N, C-alpha and C positions, 0 to 999 in steps of 0.2 A: 473417378471418386468424387461426389459431393464433399464441400469443404465441410462441413459439420464431421463427416466420418474422417477426413484426412486431421482432423483436429482432433480426433478424438485416438486414432491410431500414432499420430506424433505427440500428444503428450501436452499438447497447448491450455495452458490455461492463466488466468488473470496476473499477469506480472506485476502490475502495482497495489494488489490488495491481498486480499482471504485467498486467492488461488480458484478463482469461480471457473469449473472445467469451460473451455470458450467453445466447444462445441454445443451445447446449452442454449448459448446467447443465437447461433448460426443456425439454429432451426425455428426461430422464431420470426415472424413477421410482423415488420413495425414500420412507421412514418418516418421517424428521424434513426439514423446512426450517426451516433457521436463519438469522436476521438478524446480521448482524457491526454493532453498535452500541460496540463496546468503546472503541475510537479512543484508543490507550494511546500514543500517540507525545506526549513530552511537548512542551509549549508548543502542539500542534495541536489545535483546537476543532470543526473545519469540520463534523465528521460530530454534535457536541452542538447545534450552530446549526440544522445542515438537520433535526434530530429535532425541535426545539422549533418551528420555523415553517415546517416542511412535513410535520407528523405524518401529516395526513390522506393527504397521496400516499404518504407511504413505508407507509403501513398499506394502501392500496389496492394498491399493489405488490406488495407481499407477500401480500396474498389472491390474486391474479391467478397469482403464481408459484405457490403451494400449490396453485391448482387443477389448473396444467400438469403438475407434477408427481406429482400425486395422494398428495400427503402425509397421513397422518391427524393428524400433530403438528406444530406449528409453533409457533416459540419466536423470541423476543425479546432476545438478547443485549446487554445494556446495563449500565454502571455504575448502582450505586445511589445513588452520591452525583448523578448526573445527576437531582434530584428535578424540575426544571421540565420537562425532557425525558420523564422518566416521566409527569408528570401531563399533558401533551400528548397524548401516544401511547395513555393507557391507555382514552379513550373508543372509538377508532377499532380497538384491539385486541381490546378484549374484544367488541364489535360484531361481528368478523370470526373470533371464536373462536379468537385469538392469546394466547397465554402469555408470561411474560416468564421470561428466566433473568437473576438478577440476580449479578452481577460485582463484585468488588472492586477496589479502585483500585491495581492493580499492573502491573508490566508484566513481560512482553507477554501481556496477558489478550485481547488481539486475535489473536493466531495462530488459525490455525483447528483447527491440532488441539488448543490449549490450549480454545476454545470448544465443540469437539463432546464433548470430554471434562465440562467444566463442564456441559454441558445433558444428555448420555447418559449419562456415564461409561462410552463406549463409546471403544476405542483404536483409531486410526486404524493398520493396518499399516504396518512401517517403509518410509517412502519413498515410502508409497500417498498416497492422494486421501479425503477425505470419501466419496464415492461406494460406496466400499468397506465402510462399516459404517453404508449406507442413509441418508446424510445427504448434502444440498446447502447450502452456504451462499454467502449473498449480502451484501454490503456495503450498505448502508442507501440509499447516493444509488444505488448500481446498482438498487434496488428500486424508489427514485424515477423512474429512467429508464424502468423496465419499465412504470409507470404508464403515463410520457408517449407509449411506444411502440405501446401498446395503443390510446391515442388518434392514432397516425398521426402524433406528433411525435416527429423523430429527435435524435440528441445533438447539440448545436450550442455547449451552454453546460457549463462547468464549474463547481462550487460550491467556493470556496477558502477558504483562512482567511490571513490575513499577520498574524505576530506577531516580537515582539525587539524589537530595537533600529529601531520607526519610531514615524511623531508620530500614528499613527491606527490601532491595531492593529483588525482587521475581520474579516466574514466577506463574501462576496457572490457573484454568480454573474458569470464571465469568459467572453466570446467565446472557444472552442477556437482557438487560433493567436494570442492576444492575447501579444504581448513581455512577459517578465517586468519589465520597466522600467515598463511602465505599471499594473503591479498595485503596484510599489512607490510610485508617483506616486499611485495611488489611494486610498493606505495613508498618504497627506501625505511621502513621501520618510524616506530613514532620518534617524537623531539622532547619528549618528558620522560620523568623516570618510571612513573605509574599511570596507567589510563583506564577509562572505563571505555566501553564502544558500543553505540548506540546502534542496531541492526536496524536499517530500513529509516531513520529517520529521528529525530529528537522529541519530537511531539508525540507522536503515534507508535513509534518504534519501540523495538526492548532494549534496555540495558544488559549489557554481558561482561563479563570477567573472562569467559572461557573463549579463548580462541581455537580451541579445537572442534567447535560447532562448523560445518558445512554449509557453503553455500546451496539453499535451494532455488526453487522457479521463482519465488516471491522475494528472494533478497536484493533488495535496491541498493546497499551499499551499506559502508559505514563511516560514521561519525565517531572519529577519538575526541575526547576530551579528558583532560588532566585529571587525575581519581581525586583530589580535592576540589576541583569545581562544582559549584554550587548545584547544578541539574545533575552530577553522577553522585552527589551525597542525598539529594531528594530522592532519588530513586533508589538509593540502597535502604533508606527509611523502612521498618517493618510496617505492613497493613495497618495491625494492632497500634503502632505510634501514631500512624496520619489519624488515625479514627480517634485517637484519645485527645489529639492537640485540635482537631477540628470542633469535638464535643465542647472543649473548655472555649475556644478562641471565636468562634463564627459569632459575629455579632448581625447578621441577617441583613448585611447591606446590599446582597444583591445583585454586585457586580457582576457576577458569574454568571447570572442569566441575561442581564443587560445587554452584555456581551457573545451568548450563545448564538452561534450560526444559523443553528436548528429552530432556536426560539426567533429568531429574527425572521427566518423564511415563514413561520406561523406554527410551527410544530408546539405542542405542550410539554416543553424541557424546560424545567425550573430547576437546576440546580441549588440556589440557595434554601429550595424546600426540602430536598431530597437531604442537606446538611442537618436537616431538624430531626431526621430520623436517628442520628447519632446519638440524641439527647431525649429522642423519645422510643425506644425500642420497644418499650412495653406498653405504648400507646398510641398507637396509629403511626408507627411504623410503614407498615403498608399504605398505607395512604400518603401519605410523605414519597415514599418510593417510588409511587406510580411518576412523580414528574421527574424521573431517569430513564424511563424506558425507551424514550425516543432519541436519547443520547446516542451520537455518532460517534463518540471517544475521541474529537479532535483535541484535547489536552487545552485547549484556550482557557477555559474557566480556571483549572489548576495554575497554567503557567503565564499566563498572561493578565486575566482579569481581577485574581481574586488580591486584594493589598496585604493581606496578611498572612501571603504564602502557604493557603491552606490547600486541602486536596479535593475539590468538589467533583472533579472527574470521575475519581477512585470511589467517593461514594457512589455517583451514579454508576460504576461498574458492579459494586458489591449490591446497589438496588435491584437492580436487572436478576443477579444471581437469586437473592431473595425472592424476587417475583416468581419466577419458575420455579423454584423449590416448592413456593409455595400454592402452584397451580393457578397464579393470576396472571390473566392476561391484560393489561389494559389497553383501551380501545379510546380514541380520543373523538370528543363528539361533537366539537364544535369544527365549523370550516376551517380550512389550510387557507390562511391569506398572509401576505409577506407584511411585517411590521411596517409602518410607516417611516423608520428611523433607519430600517435597515443599510442603506446606502450610507449612511453617513455615522455608522458605527464598524463599519468594517475596520480591518485591522493589517494596515501595513507590513510588510515584510519587513524592513527598516526597521520599525519600532517594535515588532517584536525579537528579531534580534539583539535588539539592544536591552529590551527586558530578559531575554535569555542570557545575557552578558557573552553572546559569541560574535560580537560584533567582528573581531580581531580575527577570526578564522573564516569571515567570508572572502573565498576566492574561487577562480575559474578551477576546472577539474578538467583538463584537456584530455581529448580523447588520444590513446596509443593502441596502435595494433598489435604491440607486444602483449603477448597473454603469459601469467602463472603457468607453471608445468608441472603439476604435484606429482610426485612418487605413487601417491594413492589416495582415491577418493572414497567417501563415504555417501554414499545416494539412499537419501531416505525414500520408503515406498510411500510415504503419505506428504505429498510437498503442495496440498491441494486444497478444496473444500470436500465434503464426502467422505468416502472410504478408501483406508489405504489400497493399494494394489499389491496383487498376491508374486510372490517372487517366482521367476521362470526360469532362474539358471540354478546350477549347483555349485558347491565349493570345488575349485580346483578346473572350472572350466575355461576356457577361452572364447574374449569377447570381442567384438572390435568397436569402434567407436560408433554410438547413434543404433545398436543392437537394443532390442526390447531384453530389458533384466527383469521387469516389474508389468503384469497384466493387470488390467480391471476385469472383475469377474462380467459376465454376461447383462446387462441391465443396470448394471451398479454405478453410482453416480462418484465420478472421480477421474483420474488421469494416469495413461501407460506411462512408465518410467525406463530411460533408457541412458545405456554406457555414456558416459561423458568423456571417456576416454579407452584406447585399446590395452588391453592386459588379461589379467588374470584373476578371476573372482576368490578372494581369500576371507570372506566369510559372508555368510547369509542369514540372516532373522527375519521376523516378521515386521523389523523397524526397519529395518536399512540392509543394502548390499555394497559391500567393501569388493572395489577392483584395485588391484597393482598393476602398475604399470610395465 
């Protein structure tokens, strides 16, 4: 079976972002294959632990993907501070003829636009994808899953790390569909009275207070902070309040733009101009909103650059929605060229943690082989970009771990879904399949 077919059959999607089906990338033909091991979300260390403890599998998956896409050059992007991970990977990558691209400890070095530029000095066209400059980028866990898929083993577990206000910070495999509450229990419980839970990161992740939510193929982990922490309280503020504060307090200092990683790469992203749309909604909002079309939503403008603690990232999110609703497609007309100050405005992780007031929670999340054993899992049929998978089981049916419980329609973009535990199907809907052990 060709790798692309194995990836589709076994439900492999991008494990570090939006969950783009890996089979699509495997069908490409490119010059460069890049592994993304940058992992720049503060306090999140799951990729670091995966690279240290499963280096051989990651390297093997990368070699398979390289063969599939026919890339003459394969480079592994990793921060040079991760000495143990580099040492674990080196013999496997050398054997496969794969080199390193060493990255500094900056945010957001894991953005694929940043990684492509760091590894190849090529700039992706505005609004484009790495394929347009001859590159395919895969997260390291995706590559590990590619190795498993080639062996006929589907995605049933997700590698996660739990950090912050918990008794036993750590990294481990968890069955897909495990409720967040069991991840927290596996980490020894929280150390505060009430907490907020950041899913997959403080910067680009989502805040939830609902621990019944299930682990998906894209869940990178949970960062636990006290409910009264400023990051939690800021995320709990309603959108209309964010906009009202921005409209009244933004003084157009342009720090949000000057620190924007995409702006520094040469893309026409200017959050300070988007902030003007909050005050000019009847005269020129569409013009200002176009400066947010190419935003990568890294959150640096909102959580680091703005001296007034305003919400330019959220304004850019709204701008993109408004432009789509109006049928406006922004096209950057000037050539993409890196800003001469780019390397001097990078944001070190240590400074970002201090600004976020989370330095006290920066700690290792060591890998443990012991896994949560949930009595019940709730497996979503849409854990990926594209369409939802269609249920392939009935209520009351017995299923084994690894059995396909939802499949993609022929020709549709998406990924098959598999049982993460053996048991009985206790509920089936278009949105999810529940299995009781």
